[in-house]
Every structure is written in C-alpha cells, then in structure tokens.
C-alpha distance (Angstrom), angle and dihedral (degrees) to the residues before:
residue distance angle dihedral
M1 . . .
K2 3.80 . .
R3 3.80 115.0 .
I4 3.80 116.2 -135.1
L5 3.80 126.3 -170.6
L6 3.81 114.0 -158.6
I7 3.81 115.4 -163.3
E8 3.81 103.9 -169.7
D9 3.81 130.5 138.4
E10 3.81 97.6 -164.4
R11 3.79 101.1 91.5
S12 3.81 98.5 -157.0
M13 3.81 92.1 48.6
A14 3.80 91.9 46.8
R15 3.79 91.7 49.9
F16 3.80 92.5 48.7
I17 3.80 93.6 50.7
E18 3.80 92.5 43.8
L19 3.82 92.8 52.0
E20 3.80 93.6 46.3
L21 3.81 94.4 48.2
T22 3.80 92.6 44.3
H23 3.80 87.5 52.7
E24 3.81 87.1 55.1
S25 3.83 89.2 55.2
F26 3.81 98.0 -102.4
F27 3.80 122.4 139.2
V28 3.82 103.9 -125.3
Q29 3.79 130.3 -170.4
S30 3.82 124.9 179.0
A31 3.80 135.5 -147.5
P32 3.84 119.7 -167.2
D33 3.81 100.3 -152.9
G34 3.78 143.7 26.5
H35 3.80 98.7 -100.5
S36 3.81 97.5 49.9
G37 3.79 90.6 40.9
L38 3.79 92.3 52.2
E39 3.80 91.8 49.4
R40 3.80 92.7 51.8
A41 3.81 91.7 44.2
L42 3.79 92.6 53.6
Y43 3.80 100.6 40.7
E44 3.80 101.4 38.3
D45 3.81 132.2 54.0
W46 3.81 118.5 -112.7
D47 3.78 134.7 174.6
V48 3.82 93.2 -148.2
I49 3.81 134.8 4.6
L50 3.81 117.7 -149.2
L51 3.78 105.3 -156.6
D52 3.80 128.6 -170.0
L53 3.79 113.8 -144.5
M54 3.82 98.8 -142.5
L55 3.80 108.2 55.9
P56 3.80 133.5 155.7
G57 3.79 117.7 -109.6
L58 3.79 97.5 9.9
D59 3.79 122.2 22.4
G60 3.77 123.3 -126.8
L61 3.80 95.5 -107.4
E62 3.79 91.8 57.6
V63 3.80 92.1 43.6
C64 3.80 88.9 51.9
R65 3.81 93.3 48.9
R66 3.80 92.6 50.2
I67 3.79 93.2 47.8
R68 3.78 92.1 47.5
A69 3.80 91.7 50.3
V70 3.80 90.3 67.9
K71 3.83 109.4 13.3
S72 3.80 138.2 43.0
T73 3.82 96.7 -149.8
P74 3.83 108.7 146.0
I75 3.82 112.4 -104.3
I76 3.80 127.1 -159.7
M77 3.80 114.5 -168.6
L78 3.80 118.3 -142.7
T79 3.78 115.8 -165.0
A80 3.79 146.2 147.5
R81 3.80 89.2 -137.2
D82 3.78 106.1 93.4
S83 3.78 108.1 166.9
I84 3.80 120.3 127.4
N85 3.81 89.8 -111.9
D86 3.80 91.7 52.6
R87 3.80 91.0 52.0
V88 3.79 92.0 47.0
F89 3.83 92.2 49.1
G90 3.80 90.6 48.5
L91 3.78 94.8 50.1
D92 3.81 92.8 41.8
S93 3.80 89.9 53.9
G94 3.79 88.6 61.6
A95 3.81 105.8 -88.8
D96 3.81 116.8 147.4
D97 3.79 94.5 -150.1
Y98 3.80 140.7 3.3
I99 3.82 126.5 -145.9
P100 3.83 120.4 -174.7
K101 3.80 119.7 -140.3
P102 2.94 132.4 -83.7
F103 3.80 96.8 47.5
A104 3.78 136.9 158.7
I105 3.79 114.6 -108.6
E106 3.82 87.8 -128.8
E107 3.79 89.6 63.5
L108 3.80 92.0 50.7
L109 3.81 90.6 49.6
A110 3.80 90.6 49.4
R111 3.82 91.8 51.0
M112 3.80 89.9 49.1
R113 3.80 91.4 50.9
V114 3.80 89.8 53.7
I115 3.81 89.7 54.7
F116 3.80 92.5 47.4
R117 3.82 90.6 51.1
R118 3.80 90.5 51.3
Q119 3.80 90.2 50.7
E120 3.80 91.7 49.8
Q121 3.80 92.6 47.9
R122 3.79 91.1 48.5
A123 3.80 91.3 48.4
D124 3.82 91.2 48.6
G125 3.80 90.1 51.3
Q126 3.78 91.8 49.9
R127 3.79 92.6 47.6
S128 3.80 91.6 51.9
L129 3.82 91.1 66.0
L130 3.79 121.0 55.1
A131 3.79 121.8 -171.2
Y132 3.80 134.4 -173.9
H133 3.80 119.6 171.2
D134 3.83 103.6 -53.3
L135 3.81 94.7 -16.2
T136 3.82 121.6 98.1
V137 3.79 129.4 -178.9
D138 3.81 122.8 -166.2
L139 3.80 106.6 -156.6
N140 3.81 92.7 -164.3
S141 3.80 99.1 51.0
R142 3.83 92.4 26.2
E143 3.79 89.6 -133.3
V144 3.80 120.1 153.2
R145 3.78 119.3 -161.4
K146 3.76 133.3 -177.9
D147 3.79 113.4 -159.5
G148 3.80 86.8 -20.8
R149 3.82 94.4 -51.2
L150 3.81 116.0 122.3
I151 3.81 115.0 -119.1
E152 3.80 120.0 -161.1
L153 3.80 114.6 -136.8
T154 3.78 132.9 176.2
K155 3.80 120.2 -120.3
R156 3.83 92.9 -96.6
E157 3.79 93.5 44.0
F158 3.79 89.8 50.9
G159 3.81 92.5 49.2
L160 3.78 91.5 48.8
L161 3.81 92.8 49.4
V162 3.82 91.2 49.1
A163 3.82 90.1 52.4
F164 3.80 90.5 54.0
M165 3.81 94.7 43.8
Q166 3.78 92.3 50.0
H167 3.82 89.0 55.6
P168 3.83 108.0 34.0
N169 3.81 116.5 179.8
R170 3.80 90.3 12.8
V171 3.79 120.2 115.9
L172 3.81 110.3 -125.2
E173 3.78 119.3 -160.8
R174 3.79 119.1 -131.7
E175 3.82 90.7 -115.0
T176 3.82 90.2 53.5
L177 3.79 92.1 50.9
L178 3.79 90.7 46.5
D179 3.81 90.9 54.3
K180 3.81 93.7 45.7
V181 3.81 97.2 47.3
W182 3.80 106.5 25.2
G183 3.81 99.0 26.8
F184 3.77 134.8 -116.2
E185 3.78 94.1 -81.3
A186 3.79 97.1 47.8
V187 3.80 112.7 127.1
V188 3.81 98.4 -146.0
D189 3.76 134.2 117.1
T190 3.80 120.8 -106.1
N191 3.81 87.7 -119.2
V192 3.80 87.4 77.9
V193 3.82 87.2 72.1
D194 3.81 89.6 59.7
V195 3.80 89.9 51.3
Y196 3.80 93.9 51.8
V197 3.79 93.6 43.6
R198 3.80 86.3 56.9
Y199 3.81 90.2 50.4
L200 3.81 90.2 51.3
R201 3.79 93.1 48.4
N202 3.79 90.6 51.9
K203 3.80 90.6 54.7
L204 3.82 100.1 38.9
D205 3.80 108.3 33.0
D206 3.78 126.8 82.7
P207 3.83 119.3 -138.5
G208 3.78 111.4 -92.6
E209 3.82 93.4 11.0
P210 3.83 126.1 109.5
S211 3.79 113.6 -93.0
Y212 3.79 119.9 -106.6
I213 3.80 88.4 -135.1
Q214 3.78 116.1 52.1
T215 3.77 127.5 -166.3
Q216 3.79 120.8 -119.1
R217 3.78 99.6 -159.0
G218 3.78 113.3 -123.8
I219 3.83 93.1 4.6
G220 3.78 115.7 55.4
Y221 3.80 138.7 -98.9
V222 3.79 140.4 -45.4
M223 3.81 132.8 -163.4
R224 3.78 103.0 -129.1
R225 3.80 136.2 137.5
C-alpha cells in the first residue's frame, strides 16, 4: 500500500482528498500546517507528499526546500496560485509536479501514477546493475567486469556471483546457494557449491589479496572484503 502524506490546512479540501485516496487503496495521513507537515515528511517514509503552497507557520515553498535538502521523496504541489511564476517557484524549490486548484481527483491520481512509474523504472534500472568494490555485474547484458576489465563466467558461475552480490556481507548457507543457482528441484550435492566457489575465486581474486568470497566454516560463504 502506497503511503501518502497530505500537507493541507483547508480542512474540507484535506478531508476530500483523504477520502478519495483512501477509496483508491492508498494509506493517507494529513498535517494541517507547515511545521507539523515538515516534521512528518522528514521523520517518516512516504511514497508521495501532496503539499499545499499556502500554509500557516511555514509556507509550502520553504517546506519543499527543507524536505528536498535531505530527502528525495516525490512532492506534488497543490495550490490556488496558478501564475507562471508560482509554478516556476514551486518546481525550482524541488517539487516534482504542480497542480492548480480546483482540480479533478482523476487528474491527481494520473499525476501520481506517472511518479510511481518513474520510481519503478528507476528502481529497475538500479537493480539491473550490481556493484561491489571494483566488481560490477550487468544483469541485462550478463557482463561481469572487474575494475573495468571483462571477466568471462559460465552460467552457473554468473548465477552464483549474482547471489553473492545481491547479499553482500550476509552469510549464505550452501543449501541456500544451491536453491538460488541450481533450483529447488536440482538433484546435486551441496559440495558442488564449494567447487563453483573455487572456480569464481580463481577468476576474481588477485594473488596475495583477500578473496571476495570468504568461507564461514560449517555454514557457507559470504562476500566480504
């Protein structure tokens, strides 16, 4: 469930938006002024902040600037002020979008969906590239590089390396690695994990340097340097 913070001092407007978004299965919390809204924005996690421009105590532009100084939470400004300058000031303060009042709830929902799609695309892009020290793995092209140099891996070696790089500094048991790389139904002994870890070490490690993959005796392995 997406978490929405609504910072709006007009009670009837806040109630309307809250009811509509709750009906659309969002979790919505409201703040009636700039100071309380800023505190909740900074100390809680939200998927989108809906921010009125004209607020008591601390105006929306200042709230937006202070949020943006420390967090990248998407912000949509809601305001009755609709001049070009007002829009420019709002966007320059760090807002992601700007909707003049009055507006149809369908438009607000559409703008929110655009932001959610951007977040998903950004997250997908980040997940497609794994990095650990000087190692990088591109999940789309299946390229593995060490300090920019291409390293050729077999399918199993690649799968094993991805498992480690998705969980750095976490000890993975042999059975866990077997399930992740070979599959739950694979009829192979856990010793095969030891064999492929050795293959990986031979291709990744430099002589005299600590291994990327360290043994946790009696448990499994961990990527740690």
